[in-house]
N, C-alpha and C positions, 0 to 999 in steps of 0.2 A: 366626736371624732372616733372613727373605727380603728381597729388595730392595724389595718392595712394603710391607713392614712398617717399613722405615727411616724414611720421612717421618712415620709415625704415632708412632714412638718419639721422633723429634726434637721433634715437636709437643708430646708429653707431657713431655719434659724441659724444654722452654721454658716450658710452663705451670707446671710445678713451681717452676722458677726464679723466675718472676714472683710466684707466691703466697707464696714464702718470703722475698721481699725485705722488709726492714724497713718500707719505705714502704707496701707493700700491707697488712702486718699492722697497722701504725699507722692506716691508713685504716679498716679494719674496727673497730679499737678506738674510733676517733673516732665512727664511726656508732653503735656500741653505746653509747658515753658520751652522745651526744646523745639517743638514745632513752630512756636511763635518767634523764637530767636533765629531759626533757620530762614524765616521770611525776611528778617531784617538784615541778614548778611549771608552772602554766598559762601563765605569762608567757614562759618560756624560748624557746619556738619561734616567738614572734611576730616578724614582720619588723623591727619597731622595735627589739627587743632585740638580735637578731643583728646588725643594721647598727651598732647603738651599740657593740657588742663589737668589731666591726671598726674603728670609729673609735678606741676606746681602745687597741687593739693596734697602731696605725699606727707609733708611734715605735719600739716594740720590733721590729717587722717590718723597718723601714728599717735598723736597726743589726745585726739578725740576719743579713741577707743577706751583707754583707762578712765578718761573723763566720764564716759558713759557709766562705767561701774560706780564711780564715786557719787555721781548725781543720783543714781538709783538708790543709794543708801541714805540719801538726803544731805549729802556733803557738797563740797565744791573745792576746786583747786585753782586758785588765781595765780599761782606761781609758775605754771608750766612754761610760759614763754621766757621767764627769767632763768629757769633751770636749763632750758635749751641754750640760752645765751652764755651761761656760765660754763656749760659742757663744751660748747663750741670753742670758747676762749682757751679752756684747759687743753683741748686737743691741740690747738695751734702752739700754745706755750710749751706743752710737753715735748712736742716734735722740734720746734724751732729754737726754744730757749734752753731747754733741758738736754737737748741732744738724743732723746730717746727714739728708737725706731718708730716709724709711723704706725706700724701695727700695734705697738705698745701704747702709743698716744691715743689710738682709737679706744683701746680698752680703758685708759685713764678717763676718757670722756664718758664712757658708759658707767664707770664706777662713780664719777662725781655726780652724774645725774641720779644714780641710785641712792647715794648718800644724801642728797638733797631731799629726795622723796622720803627717805627714812627719817630725816630731820623733822619734816612735816608730820609724819606719822607718830613720832615720839610726843610731840607737844599736843596732838589732837587725841591720841588714845591714852597716854600715860599722864599728862598734865591735865588733860580735860578742857583745853581751849577750844572754842568753836572753830570749825574749819575756815569759815569766812575771815575771821580775825587773824587766825594762824597764817593762812596762805597770802592774805593781803600784806602781812608784815614780811613774810619771806619773799614775796614779790619784789619788794624794795631792797631787802637784804641781798638776795642772789644777783640782782641787777647791779647793785652797788659794788659787790665783789668782782663781777665781770668787768665793770668799768675801771675799778681800781687796779686789777691785774693787767688789763690791756694797755692802760695809760694812753688811750686814744690812738693806739697803733694797731694795724692789722697784720695778719700773717698770710703770705702768698707763696707761690712757687712750689706747691706740692707736686710730687712725681705723677706721671701720666696715669699710672694704674689706679691712683686714688679717685680719679674722675670717672672710672668706669661705672661705679654705682650710680652717681648723680646725673651724669650727662649722656651716657650712651644707651642705645636701644638693643634689644635682644637680636643677635645675629648681625648687628650693625646696620640694619635696614631703617631708614628714616620713618617708615610707616609701621614699624614693629613695636612691640610692647617695650616701654621704657623699663630699664632694669629695676629701678626702685619700686615699681608697681608690683613686682613679684613679692617684695617684702611686705607691701601693704596687703596684698591678697592673703599671704600666709598669716599675717597678724589678724585680719578680719576673721578668718576661718577658725584660728585658735581662741580668740576672744568670744566669738559667737558660740562656739561649742562649749566653752567653759561656763558661759552665762546661762545657756539654755539647757544643758544636759548634765550638769554636775551638782553635787550638794553644795559646793562652794557658791556657785551662781545663784542657786535657790535661796541661800542664806542671805545674800545681798538684797534680794527682794523683800525677805522677812525683816531685815534690819531697816529698810526704807519705810515699810509699812508700820512697824511697831518695834523700835529698838529694845524697849524694856521687855516686851513680850518675848523677843528673840533671845534675850539674855537669860530670862527665866526658863525657856525651853531647852537650855543647854548649849546653844549655839556659840561658838567662839567669836563673839562680836568684835572685841577689841583686836584680836589677832587678824580677823579678816579685813577689818578696816585698815590696819597697819599694812597688810599685803597690798591692798589697792592703792594707797598713797605711795608706797615705795615703788610699786610697779609704774605708777605715773611718772616718778622720777627717772626710772630706767628707760621708758619709752621716749621721754624728753631727750635724754642722752643719745638714744638711737636716732631720733629726729635730727638732733645736732649734727651727727655724722653725715646723714644724707644731705642736710642743708649745706654744710661746708663743701661737700663733694660736688653739689650742684652749682654753687655760686663761686667756687674757687678761691674763697677767702674767709677769714674769721674776723668778725667785728663784735664789739661788746653790745651792740644794739640788736643783734640777731634775736628773732623771736619776739620782738616787742609787738604787742597786741594780738599775738596768736591765741592767748587764752580766751579772748572775747569771741574770736572766730570759732574756736573749738567748742565753747559753751553754746553759742548760737546754733551750730550744727547739731549738737546733742538735743537741744530743746526743740528745734525745728523737726527733728526726727522722731519726736513723740515721747521722749523721756521727760517724766514729771519732775520739775524743779523741786517738788516737795518730797520726792523719793517714792520707792515702791513700784515703779512702772517704767519700762524702757527696753529697747532692743538694740543690738548692734546693727542689724540691717536698717533700722530707722535712722540711726546716726550716719550711715553710709549714704542713704538717700538724701538726708538733710544737707550733708556736705556737698554732694553732687549738685543739688538744687542751687545752693549759694554760689558755688564755683562757677557753674554754667551761666547763672544769671549775671554775675560780674563780668564774665567773658563776653556773653552776648551783648550786654549793654555797652561795653568797651568797643566792640566791633561795630556797633550801630552808631557810634560817635558820641554816646553819652559822656558827660564829664564825671570825674571821680566822686564828686559830692552827690551827684544824682544816684550813683551806684550804692553809696552808703545809705542814702535815704531809702532806697528800695529794699536793701537788706534789713534795715530796721522795721520797716513796714511788714515784711515777711516774718520777722521774729515776733512781732506783736500778734500777727494773725495766727501764727503757730501756737502761741501761748493760749490765745482764745480758744482755738480749735481744741487744744489739749484739754483745757478746763471743761468745755462742753462735752467732750467724749467721756471724761471721767465721771460727770454727773449730769446727763443731759437735761432731764426735766427741771431741776432746780436752776441750772445755769440759764436755760433758755427762758424761763419765766422772768429771771431778773433783767433780761435784755428787752422784754416786751414793755411798751409804754403803759404807764399807770400802775405798774408792779413795784413793790418795795421789798 
């Protein structure tokens, strides 16, 4: 290879690397999926439907962003749905039962979510319990607290201004941007910038790749892990505020199953469940694919069970793709017949 050919070869390698990234592959899968779903239903590609799907996915998006950071470190948070439910109940109780101004009740919900996340962080970073065990236990604990406080009662009748965030669109136009999507966009930019361009974000990748090595290199491993689990609680409280504003009521079962959808979006988006790799844009693409698939199948007449099966197949496919991209030669050899 001559000196003149070197830039061409480097450009070709860079292009190949970009095209083989899971985010790029997922983007093309998303485009193909949108095209296919548009053939099955005339309603699918209308602005009203697409914007409504963004509205419905807001709460999952808000909790999937910190979940991305947690999984990059090799952790997991199974309690996000329960934290959302407890925060929502506390919002209603603080306003309806305690007589606090609704603005203060919203702050109470955010504080409750943050304290729940800090509770997880304490046991994971200070006591040394595995994240899976800790958050599995707090999943039940926070949900039990929500049910005990609610006593099977819901809170309704919020003032009209409270619904502006969850139910209205920008400038009041039906085809305009839903108000809560502004919150999602701001969160995506903030999390994406923090993960990609700050020492804090780079430390999360280091923790996921080799936590012991990161600790010996002087990184504040325990502090950074505590921050992301606490942040997960705060974002769950924020999602609770949006959720209550959207559905006009508080119930103790709010957020049930949200943790599985959020984890699915993160993993489908290319974040390694073993840690050390992942991006915010990948999570956004993963969530968009899941939400639009559910919507497209529903519009085409598919039953709920069929939708769940398809999402499960997509998750398995994403994990296989993620594994093959991480180590192509070895993984592909194992899939070939006659190889062990």
